[in-house]
C-alpha positions in Angstrom: 116.4 36.9 104.2 119.0 39.3 104.2 117.3 41.9 105.9 116.7 39.5 109.0 120.3 38.7 108.6 121.1 42.0 108.9 119.2 42.7 111.8 120.1 40.0 113.7 124.2 41.1 113.3 123.0 44.1 114.7 122.6 42.4 118.2 125.3 40.6 118.0 127.3 43.2 119.9 124.5 42.7 123.0 124.4 39.2 122.7 128.5 39.4 122.8 128.0 41.3 126.2 125.5 39.5 127.5 127.9 36.3 127.4 130.8 38.1 128.9 128.7 39.1 132.1 127.8 35.3 132.4 131.6 34.4 132.2 132.5 37.1 134.6 129.7 35.9 136.8 131.0 32.4 136.6 134.7 33.8 137.7 133.0 36.0 140.5 131.9 33.3 142.1 134.9 30.7 141.4 137.0 33.7 142.6 134.3 33.3 146.2 135.8 29.3 147.0 138.2 28.8 149.9 140.9 26.8 149.7 143.0 25.9 152.9 147.0 24.3 152.5 147.8 21.3 155.1 150.6 19.5 156.2 150.9 15.7 156.3 150.3 16.0 160.4 147.7 18.4 160.0 145.6 15.9 157.8 146.6 13.1 160.2 145.2 15.0 163.4 142.4 15.9 161.4 141.5 12.2 160.6 141.9 10.9 163.9 139.6 13.7 165.3 136.8 12.7 163.2 136.6 16.2 161.4 137.0 14.6 158.1 134.1 14.5 155.6 135.6 13.2 152.5 138.8 12.6 150.7 140.1 12.7 147.1 143.8 11.4 146.3 145.5 12.0 143.0 148.8 11.0 141.9 150.7 13.9 140.7 152.5 14.0 137.5 156.4 13.4 137.9 155.4 10.7 140.4 156.5 10.3 144.2 153.8 12.8 145.2 150.3 12.7 146.3 148.0 15.3 146.1 145.1 15.3 148.3 141.7 17.9 148.8 139.4 17.2 150.6 136.6 19.2 152.5 136.0 19.1 156.6 132.7 18.7 158.2 132.7 22.2 159.6 133.4 23.4 156.2 130.5 25.3 153.8 130.1 24.2 150.0 132.3 26.4 148.7 135.1 25.6 151.4 138.1 22.7 150.8 141.7 21.9 152.1 144.6 20.4 149.7 147.7 18.4 150.8 150.7 17.5 149.4 152.3 13.9 150.5 155.3 11.7 149.6 153.9 8.4 147.6 154.4 5.8 150.0 152.2 2.9 150.9 152.4 3.7 154.8 150.1 7.4 153.7 147.5 5.2 152.1 147.4 2.6 154.6 146.9 5.7 157.6 143.9 6.9 155.2 142.5 3.7 154.6 142.5 3.1 158.5 140.5 6.1 159.9 138.2 6.1 156.5 136.8 2.9 158.1 137.1 4.0 161.9 135.4 7.2 161.0 133.3 6.3 157.7 134.6 9.0 155.8 134.4 9.0 152.0 137.6 8.2 149.9 137.7 9.1 146.5 141.0 8.0 144.1 141.7 9.6 140.6 143.8 6.9 138.7 144.4 9.6 136.0 147.0 12.2 136.6 146.6 14.5 133.9 142.8 15.0 134.8 144.2 18.0 137.6 146.2 19.8 135.2 143.3 19.7 132.5 140.6 20.6 134.7 142.9 23.3 136.5 143.7 24.8 133.3 140.0 24.6 131.8 138.3 26.0 134.8 141.3 29.1 135.1 142.6 29.7 131.4 139.8 29.2 129.1 137.5 31.6 130.7 139.9 34.5 130.7 140.7 33.5 127.1 137.0 33.7 126.1 136.6 37.3 128.1 139.9 38.7 126.3 138.2 37.4 123.0 134.8 38.5 123.7 136.3 42.3 124.8 138.3 42.2 121.3 135.1 41.4 119.2 133.0 43.8 120.6 135.2 46.8 120.5 136.1 45.8 116.9 132.0 45.8 116.0 131.8 49.4 117.7 134.6 50.9 116.0 133.4 49.7 112.6 130.3 52.1 113.2 127.7 49.2 112.9 126.2 49.2 116.0 123.4 51.9 116.2 124.5 53.0 119.9 127.9 54.2 119.1 127.4 55.9 115.2 126.8 59.5 116.8 129.0 60.6 113.9 127.1 58.6 111.1 124.6 60.1 108.6 120.8 59.8 109.4 120.3 60.3 105.6 117.4 57.2 104.3 118.1 55.5 101.0 114.5 55.5 99.4 114.1 51.9 97.9 113.2 51.4 94.4 109.4 50.5 95.0 109.0 53.7 97.0 110.1 55.9 94.2 107.7 58.6 93.0 107.0 59.6 89.5 105.3 62.5 87.5 102.5 60.9 87.5 101.7 60.6 90.7 102.4 64.4 91.2 99.0 66.1 90.0 99.6 70.1 89.7 102.7 71.8 89.8 103.0 72.1 86.1 105.4 75.3 86.2 107.4 73.2 89.1 107.8 70.2 87.3 109.2 72.6 83.7 112.0 73.8 86.3 113.1 70.6 88.0 113.2 68.4 84.5 116.9 70.2 83.4 117.8 68.2 87.0 116.5 64.9 85.4 118.2 65.6 82.2 121.7 65.8 84.0 121.1 63.1 86.3 120.4 60.8 83.3 123.2 62.5 81.0 125.7 64.9 82.5 128.0 64.5 79.3 125.2 66.7 77.2 125.7 69.3 79.6 129.5 69.1 79.9 130.1 69.3 76.4 129.0 73.1 76.5 130.3 73.6 79.4 127.3 74.5 81.1 126.9 74.0 84.9 123.6 72.5 86.4 123.0 74.2 89.7 124.0 72.2 92.9 121.2 72.9 94.8 117.5 73.8 94.4 115.5 75.2 97.2 111.9 74.1 96.9 109.9 77.3 99.0 106.2 77.0 99.9 103.4 76.4 102.5 103.3 73.1 104.4 101.3 70.5 102.3 101.7 71.7 98.7 103.9 68.7 97.9 107.5 69.7 97.9 108.5 66.4 99.5 106.7 64.3 96.8 108.2 66.7 94.3 111.8 66.0 95.2 110.4 62.0 95.2 109.5 62.3 91.5 112.4 63.9 90.3 114.7 61.0 91.9 112.4 58.7 90.6 112.3 60.0 86.9 116.2 59.9 87.0 116.1 56.6 88.2 118.7 57.7 91.0 119.4 56.9 94.5 117.1 59.5 96.6 119.1 60.3 100.1 116.3 61.6 102.5 117.2 63.6 105.8 115.5 66.1 108.1 117.3 69.2 108.9 116.6 68.3 112.8 118.4 65.5 112.5 121.8 67.0 111.8 121.6 68.4 115.2 122.9 66.8 118.2 123.6 67.4 122.0 127.1 66.7 121.5 129.2 70.0 119.7 131.0 68.2 116.7 128.5 65.3 115.7 126.1 67.8 113.4 129.5 68.4 111.0 130.5 64.5 111.4 127.1 63.4 109.9 127.3 66.4 107.1 130.6 65.3 105.9 129.4 61.2 106.1 126.1 62.0 104.3 128.5 63.6 101.3 131.0 60.9 101.5 128.0 58.3 100.7 126.4 60.5 98.4 129.7 60.3 96.6 130.2 56.5 96.6 126.4 56.7 95.3 126.8 59.3 92.8 124.7 60.4 90.2 122.1 60.8 93.2 120.1 63.4 95.1 120.0 64.3 98.4 116.6 65.8 99.8 116.9 68.2 102.9 113.5 68.6 104.3 112.9 71.9 106.9 116.2 73.0 106.1 115.2 76.2 108.4 116.2 73.7 110.9 120.3 73.7 110.6 120.7 77.0 107.8 118.9 79.8 109.9 121.4 83.1 109.7 124.3 82.7 112.1 125.1 85.1 115.0 121.4 85.9 115.7 119.3 86.1 118.2 119.3 87.7 121.8 121.7 85.4 123.3 124.2 84.6 120.0 123.9 81.7 117.9 124.3 77.8 118.3 127.6 76.9 118.1 126.6 72.8 117.6 123.8 74.2 114.4 126.4 76.8 113.4 129.1 74.1 113.0 126.8 72.2 111.2 126.0 74.8 108.7 129.5 76.0 108.2 130.4 72.3 107.2 127.0 71.9 104.8 128.4 75.5 103.2 132.2 74.1 102.7 130.5 70.3 101.4 128.6 72.4 98.7 131.3 73.9 97.2 133.7 71.4 98.2 132.1 68.6 95.1 132.8 69.6 92.0 130.2 71.0 89.4 129.7 67.3 87.8 130.1 64.9 90.0 126.3 64.1 89.9 125.3 64.9 93.0 121.9 67.4 93.6 120.5 68.5 96.7 117.1 69.5 96.9 115.9 71.2 100.2 112.5 72.5 101.1 111.7 75.4 104.0 108.4 77.2 104.5 110.5 79.9 106.1 112.9 81.4 103.6 113.5 84.8 105.2 115.1 83.2 107.8 118.1 81.2 105.9 121.6 82.5 105.8 122.7 84.5 102.9 125.7 82.2 102.4 123.4 79.4 102.0 121.4 81.1 99.0 124.3 82.6 97.0 124.8 80.9 93.6 127.2 77.6 94.0 125.5 76.2 96.7 121.0 76.6 96.2 121.8 78.6 92.9 117.9 78.0 92.2 114.7 78.7 93.7 111.2 77.3 92.9 108.2 78.1 94.6 105.5 75.8 95.5 102.4 77.6 95.8 98.7 76.5 96.8 97.0 74.7 93.8 94.5 76.5 91.7 91.2 75.1 91.0 92.2 72.8 88.3 95.0 71.7 90.1 92.9 71.1 93.0 90.6 68.6 90.6 93.8 66.8 89.7 95.2 66.2 93.0 91.5 65.1 94.2 91.6 62.6 90.6 94.6 61.2 92.3 94.0 60.6 95.7 90.7 59.2 94.8 92.4 56.3 93.3 90.7 52.8 95.2 87.7 54.9 96.8 84.5 54.2 95.7 82.2 57.1 94.9 78.8 57.7 94.0 77.6 58.9 90.7 76.6 62.3 92.0 80.2 62.8 93.2 81.7 65.3 91.0 85.4 66.1 91.7 85.4 69.6 89.6 82.8 70.5 91.9 84.5 69.6 95.0 87.6 71.7 93.9 85.9 75.1 93.4 84.4 74.4 97.0 87.8 74.2 98.1 90.2 77.5 97.7 93.1 77.7 99.6 93.0 73.8 100.4 96.8 72.4 100.1 97.7 68.9 98.9 97.5 67.3 102.3 94.8 69.2 103.0 92.7 67.4 99.9 93.9 64.3 100.8 92.9 64.3 104.3 89.5 65.5 103.1 88.7 62.5 100.8 90.3 60.1 103.6 87.6 61.6 106.4 84.7 61.3 103.6 85.8 57.6 103.3 85.9 57.0 107.3 82.9 58.4 107.5 81.3 56.5 105.0 82.2 53.6 106.8 81.0 54.5 110.4 77.7 55.0 108.7 77.6 51.2 106.9 77.6 52.8 103.4 79.1 51.0 100.2 79.8 54.2 98.3 81.1 57.6 99.3 78.3 60.1 99.0 78.0 64.0 98.6 76.8 64.0 102.2 80.0 62.7 103.4 82.2 65.1 101.4 80.1 68.2 103.2 80.7 66.9 106.5 84.2 66.2 106.0 84.9 69.7 104.4 83.4 70.9 108.0 85.6 68.6 109.7 88.8 69.6 108.1 87.9 73.5 108.4 86.4 73.5 111.9 86.2 70.1 113.6 83.4 67.9 114.1 80.1 69.1 114.8 79.0 69.2 118.7 76.0 67.2 118.2 76.0 66.2 121.8 76.0 69.7 123.4 73.1 71.2 124.8 71.1 74.2 122.9 69.1 76.6 124.5 66.5 77.7 121.9 67.5 81.4 123.1 71.2 80.4 121.4 70.0 78.5 118.4 67.9 81.9 118.0 70.5 84.6 118.4 73.4 82.4 116.4 70.6 81.9 113.4 70.0 85.8 113.3 73.8 86.0 113.6 74.6 83.4 110.8 71.5 85.1 108.6 73.3 88.9 109.3 76.3 87.5 107.4 74.6 85.7 104.9 72.5 88.5 103.8 75.7 91.0 103.5 77.2 88.4 100.9 73.9 88.3 98.9 72.9 91.9 98.8 76.5 93.4 98.4 77.7 93.4 94.5 81.7 92.6 95.8 81.0 90.0 98.9 82.2 86.6 98.6 79.7 84.1 97.3 77.4 82.4 100.0 77.8 78.6 100.1 76.6 77.2 103.2 75.2 78.1 106.6 74.8 76.1 109.6 74.1 76.8 113.1 75.5 73.5 114.1 78.3 73.9 116.8 82.1 73.0 115.8 85.1 74.0 117.1 84.8 77.1 118.9 81.6 78.2 116.6 78.5 78.0 117.5 77.7 78.4 113.6 79.2 79.6 110.7 78.6 81.0 107.0 81.0 79.8 104.1 81.7 82.6 101.8 84.1 82.3 99.1 85.3 84.4 96.2 83.5 83.9 92.5 86.8 83.4 91.0 90.5 83.1 92.4 92.8 85.7 92.0 96.1 86.9 93.3 95.1 90.8 93.7 92.2 92.0 95.8 90.6 95.5 95.2 90.2 98.3 97.6 86.1 97.8 97.3 86.4 93.8 97.8 88.0 94.5 101.0 85.2 96.9 102.1 82.9 94.4 101.3 84.8 91.4 102.7 84.9 93.8 106.2 81.3 95.3 106.0 80.4 91.3 105.6 82.6 90.6 108.6 80.1 93.1 110.9 77.2 91.7 109.4 76.5 89.2 112.4 76.8 91.8 115.2 75.1 94.6 113.1 71.9 91.5 112.9 72.1 91.1 116.5 71.8 94.9 117.2 69.1 95.4 115.2 66.8 92.5 115.3 67.8 91.1 118.7 68.7 94.4 120.9 71.2 92.7 122.5 74.7 91.8 121.5 77.0 88.7 122.1 80.5 87.7 122.5 80.0 85.8 119.1 81.5 88.2 116.8 85.0 88.4 118.5 86.7 86.4 115.8 84.9 88.4 113.1 86.1 91.7 115.1 89.6 90.7 114.7 89.5 89.6 111.2 88.0 93.0 110.3 90.3 95.1 112.1 93.3 92.8 110.6 91.9 93.2 107.4 91.7 97.7 107.7 94.6 98.2 109.5 96.7 96.5 106.4 94.7 98.8 104.1 96.0 101.8 106.1 99.3 100.7 106.9 100.4 98.4 103.8 98.3 98.9 101.1 97.9 102.7 101.2 93.8 102.3 100.8 93.0 104.9 103.1 93.5 109.3 103.0 96.7 109.1 104.2 97.9 108.3 100.9 99.9 105.7 99.3 102.6 105.4 102.0 103.5 101.8 103.6 103.9 102.8 107.4 104.2 99.2 108.4 106.2 96.2 107.4 106.5 92.9 108.4 110.2 92.0 109.9 109.5 88.8 111.4 112.5 88.1 114.0 114.7 85.1 113.1 114.3 83.9 116.7 111.9 86.3 118.9 108.8 84.9 116.5 106.5 85.8 113.8 104.8 89.2 115.1 107.1 89.9 118.1 109.5 92.8 115.8 107.8 95.2 113.4 109.4 97.9 111.7 107.4 101.5 112.5 108.5 104.1 110.5 106.4 106.8 111.7 106.0 109.3 114.7 103.3 109.2 117.3 101.3 111.7 115.7 101.1 109.3 112.5 100.5 106.6 115.3 97.0 108.5 116.5 96.0 109.2 112.6 96.6 105.4 111.8 94.1 104.8 114.1 91.5 107.1 113.4 91.7 105.8 109.7 91.2 102.8 111.0 88.3 103.0 112.9 87.0 105.5 109.9 86.9 102.3 107.8 85.6 100.0 110.7 82.7 102.7 111.2 81.7 103.2 107.6 81.5 99.2 106.9 79.2 99.2 110.2 77.0 101.6 108.7 76.9 100.2 105.2 76.1 96.8 106.9 73.1 98.3 109.1 71.5 99.7 106.1 71.7 96.9 103.9 70.4 94.6 106.5 67.4 97.3 107.6 66.3 97.4 103.7 66.1 93.3 103.9 64.6 92.6 107.4 62.2 90.1 105.9 65.0 88.2 104.0 66.8 88.0 107.4 64.0 87.0 109.3 63.4 84.1 106.6 67.0 83.1 106.6 67.1 83.1 110.5 63.6 81.2 110.5 64.7 78.3 108.0 68.3 77.8 109.7 66.3 76.9 113.2 64.1 74.7 111.5 66.7 72.8 109.2 70.2 73.8 111.3 71.8 73.9 108.0 71.2 75.3 104.3 73.6 74.8 101.2 73.8 77.3 98.0 70.9 76.2 96.6 68.4 75.9 99.3 69.4 79.8 99.8 69.2 80.3 96.3 65.7 79.3 96.2 64.9 81.1 99.4 65.8 84.5 98.0 63.8 84.0 94.8 60.4 82.2 96.3 60.5 82.9 100.0 60.1 79.2 100.4 62.0 75.6 100.4 60.1 72.8 98.8 60.9 69.4 101.2 62.2 66.5 98.5 59.4 64.5 99.7 56.7 67.3 98.8 58.0 67.2 95.2 57.8 63.9 94.6 54.3 63.4 95.4 53.5 66.4 93.6 55.2 65.0 90.0 53.3 62.4 90.6 50.4 62.0 87.7 48.2 60.3 89.3 47.2 62.1 92.4 46.8 65.8 91.1 43.5 65.1 89.6 42.3 63.1 92.8 43.1 66.3 94.6 41.3 68.9 92.6 38.1 66.4 92.3 38.1 66.4 96.4 38.6 70.1 96.6 35.6 71.2 94.1 32.9 69.6 96.3 34.2 71.2 99.6 34.2 74.6 98.2 30.7 73.8 96.6 29.1 72.7 99.8 30.8 75.9 101.5 28.7 78.0 99.1 25.3 76.0 99.7 25.2 76.4 103.5 26.2 80.0 103.5 
């Protein structure tokens, strides 16, 4: 009920404004009335000429005078006349005489006070209402309760208690949780730190890719400490009017001090915390003023006031150095993509409330999703649940999870797209070339799935995942990776004799890896020298600026080394595919027949040369049917021999 009342209060100024408009309209209409003043002789003349429509006679207060008002027949509805005449029986007699002759209406008002009261009500009261309404309206606007006039007020949202998260809701992030546990202890018991003179960090910067759980971790800190949690985005500070952002920063810290101890979370702080004075045309005055005010406020509040700021960004390289110095954002916590064990925990959290078949194993799903963030995994299970509903199933199976994985990576399958037999054969050979390279090279990634069903911009794809997750990649692994990317084009050259546009993305990725080996990793004959380093412009974009510390002659050598790596991998791919021509054709035929091959089917195809149909396996395993087949075959063979 309180929330509803507060919502109604926000509409009070608009209601008052409506009343003012109505009163103004009434006063405007009243001002349209025209009142003509007549003398007594003019009144007698009008009565004698039969021009009177009606008359109202009122004794005026104080005595001795009659107040006469009325309308002529020629008047409009908004026009009238008035006359003040001496109080005498002769006047009344003349009015009554002409009334009888010309048949116009005569009204009498016995209470002399009525006219004065009506006059006051009609003229004074609306003005008083108008003035009072204006005073009330401007009072409300100045108090800041109206949303249309609160430019300088903070946009920080205070999360309710029911929206607070706990560490149990944050799967994985073990090291990150340990880093922020000190903040929880400080918010719960600040005296323990004050005794030893310890200063808790004023600000903590969470750095990591999108979807890794930075916001959820900040909410969990506030939930564990049981303190108010203020949430605001960096873009909420920046406004069209200069000075508004700085005002919002001041108001945000003012609210936080009233609620201390509390936690302020600024999401996407790079929107307001970018380096000052950068860019081709100079800085943005409004954004820089907002940043200056934020820096001043972080220095202004004391070390033990109980206010902690947590900010999140995925672009720490563009932040202003003054924002990262000690005393402001003292600590940086890296929130990385989850590993295989953390992915399993995250899947367990998002699997709550969903019904799965017994065959679904979250551990296996976590192994098949390297590079997925927490948001990607949540989206994966949600897509699987939606697919199960579309298929009218009561449980989520691995079939829906496989399809959801493909949807997250490449988009929905284009089932309605018409694919010719020629295109189908070309794509199958292309994908078989990728797969055979992955199967035969020692350092290549493991082939988990092959499909020729179009998805997104791809006509088909081969899912190759690393044998184990690690942060360092060797030279041989990079070379085998390039060889695997070139396998599709090489298969087209060898077994079709024609090349297509399907390998364009493979070439781009292969060239990028090869050039990085030469210019960044020192894995070429040019030696262990770094020629190029990414220097992302703050306003110019990620790839617009690159520092090049080499001459034109060295640039030619870099191009030669890059081509040398690509040519070497191309030769290796040709050799491997020529030696395994039968396997390429085998996988291609299986893809044309089935369109999609799983890891188990690929392994079976490599070992036995065929893929057993599950239905045939069920028939073969029946003990009653095996002897029947043998009995039928023997007489057929004997008959053939006798005939011969």
